[in-house]
C-alpha positions as CSV (number, residue, x, y, z in Angstrom):
1,M,-22.6,-15.0,2.7
2,I,-19.3,-16.3,1.8
3,P,-17.1,-13.4,3.0
4,I,-18.8,-13.6,6.3
5,L,-17.9,-17.2,6.4
6,I,-14.2,-16.5,5.4
7,L,-14.0,-14.5,8.3
8,L,-15.6,-16.6,10.9
9,S,-12.9,-19.6,10.1
10,P,-9.8,-17.8,11.4
11,L,-11.5,-16.1,14.3
12,A,-13.1,-19.3,15.6
13,G,-9.8,-21.1,15.2
14,S,-7.7,-18.3,17.1
15,L,-10.3,-18.6,20.0
16,I,-10.5,-22.6,19.9
17,S,-6.7,-22.7,20.0
18,L,-6.3,-21.2,23.3
19,V,-8.0,-24.1,25.3
20,L,-6.3,-26.9,23.0
21,G,-3.1,-28.8,23.7
22,R,0.0,-28.5,21.6
23,R,-0.6,-31.1,18.8
24,P,-4.3,-30.3,18.5
25,R,-3.5,-26.6,18.4
26,E,-1.5,-26.9,15.3
27,I,-4.0,-28.8,13.6
28,C,-6.7,-26.4,14.2
29,C,-4.7,-23.7,12.8
30,I,-4.1,-25.8,9.6
31,L,-7.9,-26.9,9.4
32,S,-9.1,-23.4,10.0
33,S,-6.7,-21.8,7.3
34,F,-7.7,-24.4,4.9
35,I,-11.3,-23.8,5.5
36,S,-10.7,-20.1,4.5
37,L,-8.7,-21.1,1.7
38,V,-11.6,-23.3,0.3
39,L,-14.2,-20.4,0.7
40,S,-11.8,-17.6,-0.6
41,T,-11.3,-20.1,-3.7
42,T,-15.0,-20.3,-4.1
43,A,-15.3,-16.5,-3.7
44,L,-12.3,-16.1,-6.4
45,I,-14.2,-18.3,-8.9
46,S,-17.7,-17.0,-8.5
47,V,-16.7,-13.2,-8.4
48,R,-18.6,-10.9,-10.6
49,A,-17.8,-7.7,-12.4
50,E,-20.1,-5.6,-10.2
51,P,-19.3,-5.9,-6.6
52,E,-21.6,-7.8,-4.7
53,S,-22.5,-6.1,-1.0
54,F,-23.6,-7.8,2.3
55,L,-24.7,-6.3,5.6
56,S,-26.3,-3.0,4.1
57,G,-23.1,-2.6,1.8
58,E,-20.5,-2.8,5.0
59,V,-19.2,-5.8,3.2
60,I,-18.3,-6.3,-0.5
61,L,-17.2,-9.1,-2.5
62,D,-15.2,-7.8,-5.6
63,G,-12.3,-9.0,-7.9
64,L,-9.7,-7.1,-6.1
65,G,-10.7,-8.2,-2.5
66,A,-11.4,-11.7,-3.5
67,L,-7.8,-12.1,-5.3
68,V,-5.9,-10.9,-2.3
69,A,-8.2,-12.8,0.1
70,F,-7.4,-16.0,-1.7
71,L,-3.6,-14.9,-1.5
72,I,-3.8,-14.3,2.2
73,S,-5.7,-17.8,2.5
74,L,-3.2,-19.6,0.7
75,I,0.0,-18.4,2.2
76,V,-1.3,-18.5,5.8
77,F,-2.4,-22.2,5.1
78,L,1.1,-22.9,3.9
79,A,2.6,-21.0,6.9
80,S,0.3,-22.9,9.2
81,V,1.4,-26.2,7.6
82,Y,5.2,-25.3,7.6
83,S,5.0,-23.9,11.3
84,P,5.3,-27.4,13.3
85,Y,8.2,-28.1,11.2
86,Y,10.1,-24.8,12.0
87,M,8.8,-23.9,15.1
88,N,10.2,-24.9,18.5
89,L,8.4,-23.1,21.2
90,D,7.6,-23.7,25.1
91,E,3.9,-24.1,25.8
92,K,3.2,-20.3,26.6
93,K,4.9,-19.1,23.5
94,H,3.4,-22.1,21.2
95,R,-0.2,-21.0,22.6
96,T,0.2,-17.3,21.8
97,Y,1.9,-17.8,18.4
98,Y,-1.0,-20.1,16.9
99,F,-3.6,-17.7,18.6
100,L,-2.2,-14.6,17.2
101,L,-1.3,-16.1,13.6
102,Q,-5.1,-16.9,13.1
103,L,-6.2,-13.4,14.5
104,F,-3.6,-11.8,12.2
105,D,-5.3,-13.7,9.3
106,F,-8.9,-12.7,10.4
107,T,-7.8,-9.0,10.3
108,M,-6.2,-9.1,7.1
109,L,-8.9,-11.0,5.4
110,S,-11.3,-8.3,7.2
111,V,-9.3,-5.4,5.2
112,C,-10.2,-7.3,1.7
113,I,-13.7,-7.3,2.0
114,S,-14.6,-4.0,4.0
115,N,-16.4,-1.5,2.0
116,N,-16.6,1.0,4.9
117,I,-13.7,3.4,4.7
118,F,-13.1,3.6,8.2
119,L,-13.3,0.1,8.9
120,I,-10.7,-0.5,6.3
121,W,-8.4,2.0,8.5
122,V,-9.5,0.1,11.5
123,F,-8.6,-3.4,10.1
124,V,-5.1,-2.3,8.9
125,E,-4.3,-1.0,12.2
126,A,-5.4,-4.0,13.6
127,T,-3.0,-6.0,11.4
128,T,-0.2,-4.2,13.1
129,L,-1.6,-4.9,16.7
130,S,-2.1,-8.8,15.9
131,S,1.2,-9.2,14.4
132,V,3.7,-7.1,16.4
133,F,3.7,-9.5,19.2
134,L,4.5,-12.1,16.5
135,V,7.6,-10.1,15.3
136,A,8.7,-9.9,18.9
137,L,8.0,-13.3,19.8
138,R,11.6,-14.3,20.9
139,G,11.6,-11.6,23.5
140,D,15.2,-10.7,23.2
141,P,16.3,-7.2,22.9
142,T,16.7,-7.4,19.1
143,S,13.3,-8.7,18.5
144,L,11.6,-6.3,20.9
145,E,13.4,-3.4,19.2
146,A,12.0,-4.7,15.9
147,G,8.5,-4.9,17.3
148,W,8.7,-1.5,18.9
149,K,10.1,0.2,15.8
150,Y,7.3,-1.8,13.5
151,V,4.5,-0.7,15.8
152,L,5.6,3.1,16.2
153,L,6.3,3.9,12.6
154,C,3.0,2.1,11.2
155,T,1.0,3.9,13.8
156,V,2.4,7.2,12.7
157,G,1.6,6.2,9.1
158,L,-1.8,5.2,10.0
159,S,-2.4,8.4,11.7
160,I,-1.7,10.1,8.5
161,A,-4.3,7.6,6.8
162,L,-6.6,8.2,9.3
163,F,-6.5,12.3,8.7
164,G,-7.0,11.4,5.0
165,T,-9.9,9.3,5.7
166,V,-11.9,11.9,7.9
167,M,-10.9,14.5,5.1
168,L,-12.4,12.3,2.4
169,Y,-15.7,11.4,4.5
170,V,-16.3,15.0,5.4
171,N,-16.0,15.9,1.6
172,A,-18.3,13.2,0.6
173,L,-20.8,13.8,3.6
174,E,-21.5,17.2,2.0
175,K,-22.0,16.0,-1.5
176,I,-23.6,12.5,-1.0
177,G,-24.6,12.2,2.6
178,E,-23.7,9.5,5.1
179,S,-23.5,6.6,2.2
180,G,-20.1,8.6,1.4
181,I,-18.7,6.4,4.2
182,L,-18.8,3.4,1.8
183,W,-16.1,3.1,-0.8
184,T,-18.3,1.8,-3.5
185,E,-20.7,5.1,-3.2
186,L,-17.5,7.2,-3.2
187,M,-16.4,5.5,-6.5
188,R,-19.9,5.8,-8.1
189,N,-20.2,9.6,-7.0
190,K,-16.6,10.7,-7.3
191,S,-17.3,13.2,-10.0
192,V,-19.7,15.3,-7.7
193,L,-17.1,15.5,-5.0
194,D,-14.7,18.5,-4.5
195,G,-11.8,17.8,-6.7
196,R,-9.2,19.6,-4.6
197,V,-10.2,18.0,-1.3
198,L,-10.5,14.5,-3.1
199,E,-7.0,14.9,-4.6
200,T,-5.5,16.1,-1.1
201,A,-7.3,13.4,1.0
202,V,-6.1,10.6,-1.4
203,I,-2.4,11.9,-1.2
204,F,-2.7,11.7,2.8
205,L,-4.2,8.0,2.3
206,I,-1.4,7.1,0.0
207,A,1.4,8.5,2.1
208,G,-0.2,6.7,5.1
209,Y,-0.9,3.3,4.0
210,G,2.4,3.6,2.1
211,V,4.3,3.4,5.4
212,K,2.5,-0.1,6.1
213,A,3.1,-1.0,2.4
214,G,7.0,-0.5,2.9
215,L,7.6,2.3,0.4
216,F,10.6,4.4,0.5
217,P,11.4,6.6,2.8
218,F,8.8,4.9,5.2
219,H,10.2,1.6,5.0
220,W,12.4,1.6,8.1
221,W,10.3,-0.8,10.1
222,L,10.4,-3.6,7.3
223,P,14.0,-5.0,7.4
224,D,14.1,-5.4,11.2
225,A,10.6,-7.0,11.4
226,Y,11.2,-9.2,8.7
227,S,14.6,-10.4,10.0
228,E,13.6,-10.6,13.7
229,A,10.2,-12.5,13.0
230,P,9.9,-16.4,12.6
231,T,10.4,-17.5,9.3
232,P,6.5,-18.5,8.9
233,V,5.5,-14.9,10.1
234,S,8.2,-13.1,7.9
235,S,6.5,-15.2,4.9
236,V,3.0,-13.8,6.0
237,L,4.4,-10.4,6.5
238,S,6.1,-10.1,3.3
239,G,3.8,-12.3,1.1
240,V,0.4,-10.6,2.2
241,L,0.4,-7.8,4.7
242,I,2.0,-5.3,2.6
243,N,-0.5,-6.3,-0.2
244,C,-3.2,-5.5,2.1
245,S,-1.8,-2.1,2.6
246,F,-1.3,-1.8,-1.1
247,L,-5.0,-2.9,-1.5
248,A,-5.9,0.2,0.4
249,I,-3.8,2.3,-1.7
250,A,-5.2,0.9,-4.9
251,R,-8.9,1.3,-3.8
252,F,-8.3,5.0,-2.7
253,Y,-6.0,6.0,-5.8
254,L,-9.1,4.9,-8.2
255,L,-10.9,7.8,-6.5
256,S,-8.5,10.1,-8.1
257,P,-6.0,8.3,-10.6
258,S,-4.7,11.4,-12.3
259,G,-2.9,14.7,-12.0
260,I,-0.6,15.1,-8.9
261,V,-1.8,11.9,-7.0
262,S,-0.5,9.7,-10.1
263,S,2.8,11.8,-10.3
264,L,3.4,11.3,-6.5
265,L,2.8,7.7,-6.8
266,M,5.0,7.3,-9.8
267,F,7.9,9.5,-7.7
268,F,7.5,7.0,-4.4
269,G,7.3,3.9,-6.7
270,I,10.7,5.0,-8.9
271,I,12.6,5.9,-5.6
272,S,11.5,2.7,-3.8
273,A,12.2,0.4,-6.7
274,I,15.8,1.9,-7.0
275,F,16.6,2.4,-3.2
276,G,15.5,-1.3,-2.6
277,S,17.4,-2.9,-5.4
278,I,20.7,-1.1,-4.3
279,A,20.0,-1.7,-0.7
280,M,19.8,-5.5,-1.5
281,I,23.5,-5.5,-2.6
282,R,24.9,-4.7,0.8
283,Q,22.7,-7.5,2.5
284,V,24.5,-10.4,4.3
285,N,21.4,-11.3,6.2
286,M,19.0,-13.1,3.6
287,K,15.9,-12.0,5.5
288,R,16.9,-8.1,5.3
289,L,18.2,-8.9,1.7
290,L,14.3,-10.0,1.0
291,A,13.0,-7.4,2.9
292,Y,14.7,-4.8,0.5
293,S,13.5,-6.9,-2.4
294,S,9.7,-6.1,-0.8
295,V,10.5,-2.3,-1.0
296,E,11.7,-2.8,-4.7
297,N,8.6,-4.6,-5.4
298,M,6.1,-2.6,-3.8
299,G,7.8,0.4,-6.1
300,I,7.3,-1.7,-9.2
301,A,3.6,-2.1,-8.3
302,C,3.0,1.5,-7.4
303,I,4.7,2.6,-11.0
304,G,2.1,0.7,-12.6
305,L,-0.5,1.9,-10.5
306,G,0.6,5.4,-11.1
307,A,1.2,4.7,-15.1
308,G,-2.7,4.0,-15.2
309,G,-4.3,2.1,-18.0
310,I,-3.0,-1.5,-18.1
311,G,-0.2,-0.5,-15.7
312,I,-2.9,-0.8,-13.0
313,M,-4.0,-4.2,-14.2
314,F,-0.5,-5.3,-14.3
315,S,0.3,-3.8,-10.7
316,I,-2.2,-5.7,-9.1
317,F,-1.0,-8.9,-10.8
318,H,2.3,-8.0,-9.7
319,V,1.5,-7.9,-6.1
320,F,-0.2,-11.5,-6.4
321,N,2.9,-12.9,-7.9
322,H,5.1,-11.2,-5.4
323,G,3.1,-12.5,-2.5
324,L,3.5,-16.0,-3.8
325,L,7.1,-15.8,-4.6
326,K,8.4,-13.9,-1.6
327,S,6.6,-16.3,0.8
328,A,8.1,-19.2,-1.1
329,A,11.6,-17.4,-0.7
330,F,11.0,-16.8,3.1
331,L,10.0,-20.5,3.5
332,S,12.8,-22.0,1.6
333,W,15.2,-19.7,3.4
334,G,13.8,-21.2,6.7
335,G,14.7,-24.8,5.3
336,V,18.4,-23.5,4.6
337,E,18.7,-22.2,8.2
338,R,17.4,-25.5,9.7
339,S,19.8,-27.6,7.5
340,N,22.9,-25.7,8.2
341,K,22.4,-26.4,11.7
342,M,22.9,-30.0,10.6
343,G,26.2,-29.3,8.3
344,G,24.9,-28.7,5.0
345,V,21.7,-28.4,2.6
346,P,19.8,-31.2,1.3
347,P,19.3,-30.8,-2.4
348,S,15.7,-30.7,-2.2
349,V,15.8,-27.6,0.0
350,A,18.9,-26.1,-2.2
351,F,16.3,-26.6,-5.3
352,S,13.5,-24.9,-3.5
353,L,15.7,-22.0,-2.7
354,V,17.2,-21.5,-6.0
355,L,13.7,-21.8,-8.0
356,S,12.2,-19.3,-5.3
357,F,14.9,-16.8,-5.6
358,I,15.2,-16.9,-9.4
359,L,11.6,-16.6,-10.1
360,L,11.4,-13.9,-7.4
361,G,14.0,-11.7,-9.4
362,G,11.7,-12.0,-12.6
363,C,12.9,-14.9,-14.4
364,P,10.4,-16.5,-17.0
365,P,8.0,-18.0,-16.9
366,A,7.1,-16.8,-13.6
367,G,4.1,-14.8,-13.4
368,I,6.0,-11.7,-11.9
369,F,8.1,-11.7,-15.3
370,L,5.0,-11.1,-17.0
371,S,3.7,-8.4,-14.4
372,E,7.1,-6.5,-14.8
373,L,7.0,-6.6,-18.7
374,G,3.3,-5.4,-18.4
375,I,4.3,-2.4,-16.1
376,L,7.3,-1.7,-18.4
377,T,4.8,-1.2,-21.4
378,S,2.6,1.2,-19.7
379,V,5.8,3.6,-18.7
380,V,7.9,2.8,-22.0
381,R,7.0,6.3,-23.4
382,D,8.7,7.9,-20.6
383,V,12.4,6.9,-21.3
384,S,13.7,8.1,-17.9
385,V,11.3,6.2,-16.0
386,A,11.8,3.2,-18.2
387,V,15.6,3.2,-17.9
388,L,15.5,3.5,-14.1
389,Y,12.9,0.8,-13.9
390,L,15.1,-1.9,-15.9
391,I,18.0,-0.8,-13.7
392,S,16.1,-1.7,-10.5
393,T,14.9,-4.9,-11.9
394,F,18.2,-6.1,-13.5
395,V,20.0,-5.4,-10.1
396,S,17.3,-7.3,-8.2
397,F,17.6,-10.2,-10.5
398,S,21.3,-10.3,-10.2
399,V,21.5,-10.0,-6.4
400,L,18.9,-12.6,-5.9
401,S,20.4,-15.1,-8.4
402,Y,23.7,-14.7,-7.0
403,S,22.6,-15.2,-3.4
404,A,20.6,-18.5,-4.6
405,M,23.5,-20.0,-5.9
406,E,25.9,-19.0,-3.1
407,K,23.4,-19.8,-0.2
408,G,21.8,-22.9,-1.9
409,L,24.5,-24.6,-3.7
410,G,27.3,-24.1,-1.2
411,K,27.6,-26.9,1.1
412,M,25.4,-29.8,-0.1
413,L,24.4,-32.8,2.0
414,A,23.2,-36.3,0.4
415,E,20.6,-36.6,3.3
416,K,16.8,-36.2,2.6
417,S,15.0,-33.2,4.0
418,S,11.8,-32.9,5.7
419,F,8.8,-33.0,3.1
420,S,7.6,-29.4,4.5
421,A,11.0,-27.8,4.2
422,W,10.9,-27.8,0.4
423,I,7.4,-28.7,-1.0
424,I,5.7,-26.1,0.7
425,P,7.6,-23.2,-0.9
426,V,7.8,-25.0,-4.1
427,I,4.0,-25.1,-4.2
428,S,3.8,-21.1,-4.2
429,S,6.5,-21.1,-6.8
430,T,4.7,-23.6,-8.8
431,I,1.2,-21.4,-8.7
432,S,3.1,-18.4,-9.8
433,I,4.7,-20.4,-12.6
434,A,1.1,-21.5,-13.6
435,A,-0.1,-17.7,-13.5
436,G,2.7,-16.8,-15.7
437,L,2.1,-19.5,-18.2
438,Y,-1.7,-19.0,-18.3
439,P,-2.4,-15.6,-16.8
440,I,-5.9,-15.0,-18.6
441,P,-8.3,-16.2,-15.6
442,I,-6.5,-13.7,-13.1
443,L,-6.1,-11.0,-15.6
444,H,-9.6,-11.3,-16.5
445,I,-10.7,-11.0,-12.6
446,I,-8.7,-7.7,-12.5
447,E,-9.9,-6.3,-15.7
448,E,-13.6,-7.0,-14.7
449,F,-13.2,-5.4,-11.5
450,L,-11.4,-2.2,-13.2
451,G,-14.3,-2.0,-15.3
452,G,-17.1,-2.6,-12.8
453,V,-15.7,0.1,-10.7
454,G,-14.4,2.6,-13.5
């Protein structure tokens, strides 16, 4: 019952934090996220090729869910440790922040282990409701506008996803009965479903969840939300929230991984990668630059998913590494912001910023370099796609490298910085380097998952 315990920790922590004082509340958040991290690590190590089901099949533990749950738990834990250093809130906002951060953690983890296609939708919607108040936490006009845009656009997108979910279930109800509400049953019996209805439903699902994943042209909420949210929240939004939506896209795409669905996913992937990389050039605000980097990277992941074959495996590997490095980049930038208020950037903070930005751009030995290389091999036969893909990755690397050097190595201070300001983002970057140097365990988990549901 590890999946259930993974959920109970942040849920209990969020409720307990409401009655605690300031410092105990911070410790409670760190402890609850650490317990989730230990449990999700255990789940990832013990995951099998065949999905394990619990609660009459409503909850599953498979390789994809376990990998994303581990990523969520890790990044929320790092954000929890980082938050006391960065956040300076009054008592009311402090209580709200720690309650919602843990509730947000609970909703994202719920997406990972849900087998019921309607519960997947419910929990993706719940991630919006639990995080919108974190985006608008400052309460000034710009943050309120960002929160409003975020909830409005994501609600529209998820309405489209709900339509696709209903269409999929009605199709399954006629062919395989009430068990068609479970994703594993749909995968097992997809050959008996009406092909045209299935394909149409999956298109609606990809379009709907694509809004939450930040794919072009549905990405307009993303730069404002990332730039207005507190930096620890931005690290979670960019590092794992969009990965939850990608998880939903991947699950439903596997029901119909060919034909027009594949072509559509490739199309959205290409235009997202190109648009995101070009938009990065024009950005002065580093948070907005990182937001457009997310658009580009989600595009890259969708290119791999649409290409099929090893592209699917490397697209999942890509979102894992992107989550690690994007979280590191945001937390590093938070350290630079705080340091600039003191007149300059300490060397340790500059190091963490340069490291995370360059690795995020795709520099070896980061795992993201390996995933981008793997996705390239899956599209190399299509010259036009391969060329556009290479252009987007080159532009992204150039912009991120230049920005890191300019912002990180500008005005240096000899003073030491807070330990949290640099070691936490370095941890994420180091894990991605380890994944790049020794990718076999993670790739094996992904390969077993794809083999188990294929």
